[in-house]
C-alpha positions in Angstrom: -5.7 -26.1 6.7 -8.8 -24.4 8.4 -9.5 -22.8 11.8 -13.7 -22.8 11.9 -15.7 -21.5 14.6 -19.0 -21.0 13.4 -20.7 -19.5 10.0 -23.7 -16.9 9.5 -24.8 -14.7 6.9 -22.2 -11.9 5.2 -22.8 -8.6 6.6 -24.7 -6.2 4.4 -23.3 -2.9 3.0 -24.6 -0.3 5.2 -23.8 3.6 5.3 -20.7 3.7 7.0 -19.9 5.4 10.4 -18.4 8.7 11.2 -14.5 8.8 11.3 -13.4 9.6 14.7 -9.7 11.3 15.8 -7.6 11.0 18.7 -6.1 14.7 18.9 -5.5 14.2 14.7 -3.1 11.5 15.4 -4.9 7.8 14.8 -8.7 7.6 13.4 -10.9 4.9 13.4 -14.4 4.2 11.1 -16.4 1.3 10.5 -16.5 0.8 6.8 -19.1 -1.8 6.7 -20.8 -3.8 9.6 -18.2 -5.3 11.3 -15.2 -4.2 9.6 -13.1 -1.5 11.3 -10.1 0.8 9.9 -7.5 2.0 11.7 -5.7 4.8 10.2 -2.1 6.3 11.5 -1.5 9.6 9.0 2.4 9.5 9.8 4.4 12.4 8.9 3.9 15.3 6.3 4.9 14.3 3.1 4.4 17.0 1.1 7.9 17.5 0.1 7.6 14.3 -1.8 5.3 15.4 -4.7 6.1 19.4 -4.7 9.4 20.2 -6.3 8.9 22.9 -8.5 5.5 24.7 -9.3 2.2 23.7 -7.4 2.9 19.6 -7.8 0.7 17.0 -9.1 -3.0 17.7 -10.5 -4.2 16.0 -7.4 -2.6 18.2 -5.0 -3.7 21.5 -3.6 -0.8 24.0 -2.7 -0.1 24.6 0.9 -1.8 20.8 1.8 -0.2 18.3 3.9 0.1 15.0 2.4 0.1 11.8 4.2 0.8 8.0 3.2 -0.7 6.5 6.2 -0.1 2.9 8.3 -3.6 1.2 7.9 -5.0 -1.8 10.1 -8.2 -3.7 9.9 -10.5 -5.0 12.4 -13.0 -7.8 11.2 -16.2 -8.5 13.9 -18.1 -11.6 13.4 -18.5 -14.3 15.9 -14.7 -14.3 16.6 -12.4 -10.8 15.9 -9.0 -10.5 13.8 -7.1 -7.4 13.7 -4.6 -7.3 10.4 -1.4 -5.4 11.1 -0.7 -3.7 14.3 0.5 0.3 13.3 3.6 1.7 14.3 4.8 2.2 18.1 4.2 5.7 17.6 0.3 5.1 18.0 0.5 2.7 20.8 -1.9 4.0 23.0 -4.4 5.0 20.4 -4.7 1.8 18.6 -5.3 -0.1 22.0 -8.0 2.5 23.1 -9.4 2.4 19.3 -9.6 -1.7 19.7 -11.0 -1.3 23.0 -13.6 0.7 21.6 -14.5 -1.2 18.4 -14.3 -4.4 20.7 -16.6 -2.9 23.2 -15.5 -5.2 26.2 -15.2 -8.3 24.0 -11.9 -9.9 23.4 -9.5 -10.2 20.4 -9.0 -13.6 19.0 -6.6 -13.5 16.2 -3.8 -11.1 15.7 -2.5 -11.0 12.0 1.0 -9.4 11.3 1.6 -9.3 7.5 5.2 -8.7 7.7 8.2 -8.2 10.5 8.3 -4.2 9.6 7.7 -1.6 12.0 4.6 0.0 10.7 3.1 -3.3 10.8 4.3 -4.9 13.6 5.4 -2.8 16.0 2.7 -3.1 18.3 2.2 -7.1 18.6 3.5 -7.4 21.8 1.8 -4.3 23.4 -1.6 -6.0 22.0 -0.8 -9.6 23.0 -0.4 -8.2 26.4 -3.8 -6.4 26.2 -5.3 -9.6 25.0 -4.3 -12.4 26.9 -5.7 -15.0 24.9 -5.5 -14.1 21.4 -3.6 -16.0 19.0 -1.0 -14.5 16.9 -0.8 -15.2 13.2 2.2 -14.5 10.9 3.5 -16.0 7.4 4.9 -19.1 6.9 7.4 -17.7 3.9 10.9 -16.6 4.5 13.2 -16.4 7.5 13.7 -14.2 10.5 9.9 -15.2 12.6 12.3 -14.5 16.1 11.7 -10.8 15.1 8.5 -9.4 17.5 8.0 -12.9 18.4 6.6 -14.2 15.3 8.4 -17.5 15.9 6.0 -18.3 18.5 3.1 -17.5 16.0 0.9 -19.9 14.2 2.2 -19.8 10.4 0.0 -19.5 7.6 0.3 -18.9 3.8 -1.5 -20.3 0.5 -4.3 -22.6 1.4 -4.7 -21.8 5.0 -8.1 -19.7 6.3 -10.0 -18.9 8.8 -13.5 -18.7 9.8 -14.8 -15.8 12.1 -18.4 -16.3 11.4 -19.8 -13.3 9.5 -16.6 -13.2 7.9 -14.0 -15.6 6.4 -10.2 -14.9 5.9 -7.6 -16.5 3.4 -4.0 -16.2 3.5 -1.7 -15.9 0.4 2.0 -15.9 -0.7 2.4 -12.0 -1.8 2.6 -11.2 -5.3 4.3 -8.0 -4.7 6.3 -7.3 -1.5 9.4 -5.4 -0.1 10.1 -7.7 2.7 11.1 -11.8 1.8 8.5 -12.6 4.8 5.4 -11.1 3.8 1.7 -12.1 3.9 -1.1 -10.9 1.7 -5.0 -11.6 3.2 -8.5 -11.9 1.3 -11.8 -11.6 2.9 -14.1 -14.3 0.9 -18.0 -13.2 2.0 -17.5 -9.6 0.6 -14.6 -10.4 -1.4 -11.9 -7.9 0.2 -8.3 -8.1 -0.8 -5.4 -6.9 1.4 -2.5 -6.6 -0.7 -0.2 -4.8 2.0 2.5 -2.4 0.8 1.2 -3.2 -2.9 -1.6 -0.6 -3.7 -0.3 2.5 -1.6 -0.4 6.1 -2.2 -0.2 9.3 -0.8 -3.0 11.7 -0.6 -4.2 15.0 0.8 -4.2 15.3 4.7 -8.0 16.3 4.1 -8.9 12.9 2.8 -7.4 10.9 5.5 -9.6 8.1 6.5 -11.8 8.9 3.3 -12.7 6.0 0.9 -11.5 6.5 -2.8 -15.1 6.8 -4.0 -15.7 9.9 -1.7 -12.8 11.9 -3.0 -13.8 14.7 -5.1 -12.1 13.1 -8.1 -10.4 9.9 -9.0 -7.1 8.1 -7.3 -4.5 9.7 -9.8 -1.9 7.7 -11.7 0.7 9.8 -10.6 -0.2 9.0 -6.6 0.4 5.3 -7.3 3.7 6.0 -9.1 4.8 8.1 -6.4 4.9 5.5 -3.6 5.5 2.5 -6.0 8.5 4.0 -7.4 10.0 4.5 -4.1 8.6 2.1 -1.5 8.9 -0.7 -4.1 11.7 0.8 -5.8 12.7 -2.5 -7.3 9.8 -1.6 -9.7 12.8 0.2 -11.7 14.4 -2.5 -12.4 12.1 -5.3 -13.6 10.9 -6.7 -16.8 7.6 -4.2 -17.5 5.7 -6.9 -19.6 6.3 -9.7 -17.1 5.5 -7.4 -13.7 1.7 -6.7 -16.1 1.2 -10.4 -16.8 1.4 -10.7 -12.8 -0.9 -8.0 -12.3 -3.1 -9.1 -14.3 -2.9 -12.6 -12.6 -3.4 -10.8 -9.7 -7.0 -9.1 -11.0 -7.7 -12.4 -12.6 -7.2 -14.5 -9.5 -8.7 -12.0 -6.5 -10.9 -10.1 -8.8 -12.1 -8.3 -5.4 -14.9 -5.9 -4.5 -12.9 -4.1 -2.2 -9.2 -3.3 -1.7 -8.1 -2.7 1.8 -4.4 -1.2 1.4 -2.1 -1.0 4.3 -0.5 2.5 2.6 -3.8 4.1 1.2 -7.4 4.4 1.3 -10.0 2.1 1.0 -11.3 1.2 -2.5 -14.9 0.1 -2.6 -15.9 0.9 -5.8 -13.8 0.1 -9.2 -11.4 -2.2 -7.5 -10.2 -4.1 -10.4 -10.2 -1.1 -12.5 -7.5 0.3 -10.0 -6.0 -2.9 -9.5 -5.6 -2.8 -13.4 -4.1 0.7 -13.6 -1.1 -0.9 -12.0 0.2 -2.3 -15.2 0.5 1.7 -16.2 2.1 2.3 -13.1 5.0 0.0 -13.4 5.3 1.4 -17.4 5.5 4.6 -15.8 8.3 4.0 -13.1 10.3 2.3 -16.0 9.9 5.5 -17.8 10.8 7.7 -15.2 13.9 5.6 -13.9 14.5 6.6 -10.1 11.6 8.7 -8.6 13.6 9.0 -5.0 13.2 8.0 -1.7 10.7 8.1 1.0 11.3 11.7 2.3 
C-alpha cells in the first residue's frame, strides 16, 4: 500500500549542522537537509571492551565508550520519526522534536519493534502530537505492547511518500525480536537496519558520522556489538548468513546506513555492510563473546 501526500525533488546533500547537546545527554544533528539524527548516549560501556591491557586498537585508554540509541526524523512536506529512544530521554526527545519541527506537526511515528530503547517514548510522543499516525510492523505477535495494536501495520511492499522523502518498509533480515521492521528511504538510498549494524565507539565520537572519524570503523567494533547483542550469531551457519548479508547488499545497495545503535555511515556504505561477512565468521571463531554489560 502507498500513503501519498505529494512529491518534490529530493533534498540535496549540504554541509550538516553542528551537533547540539542537552547537558551531555541526548544530542541532535541535521545530517542532511530535512534529516535529523537524535542520539541518546547510554551508559559508559568501557568495561565491555577493556579487559586486560589497553583494549583494542580503536580504543583510547581511559576513554568512555558508548553504544547509543538513535532515532531519525524525516521532514518533507510531511514528517516522520523513526523510533523513539528510551524513557530516560523522554524530556529531551520531546524538546529536540519541538526544536526540529519548529512548531510544525509530526505526521508519522514509526516504531521498529516493541523494545524499550526503540518504543519507550511512543505514548509520550503521541500525547504531544495528537494527530500523529502510529506505524508499527505487521510481523509477529504482541502488538498490544506500547499500544502498537492501535497502529497502522506495515511491511514489505508498503511505503509512505512524505514529499521530498519516500520511505519503504521491509521485513527485518537480521533481528533480535520477533516483531521487527526495517525501513529504507528511496530518494537518497538510505537503509535503517535497526539493531543490525550497531557498534560501540568513543564518547568523543558521539553524533559523529563514520567518515568524520580519525580512522575506519574497525571489524572489532562490529564484532563486539553483534557478538553480544545479536548473540545468536554464534549458533548460525556462517556461510548461509554470509549469503544473506550479500543479498542485503545487492537488494538495498544504500548510499547511507542509519543504525539505531551506532554512528551514521554516509560513505562506503556497502563496503561496511559487506564487512559483516567477516564479522559473523569472527564471532564463530571466538565463540561466546559475552553479554552487554
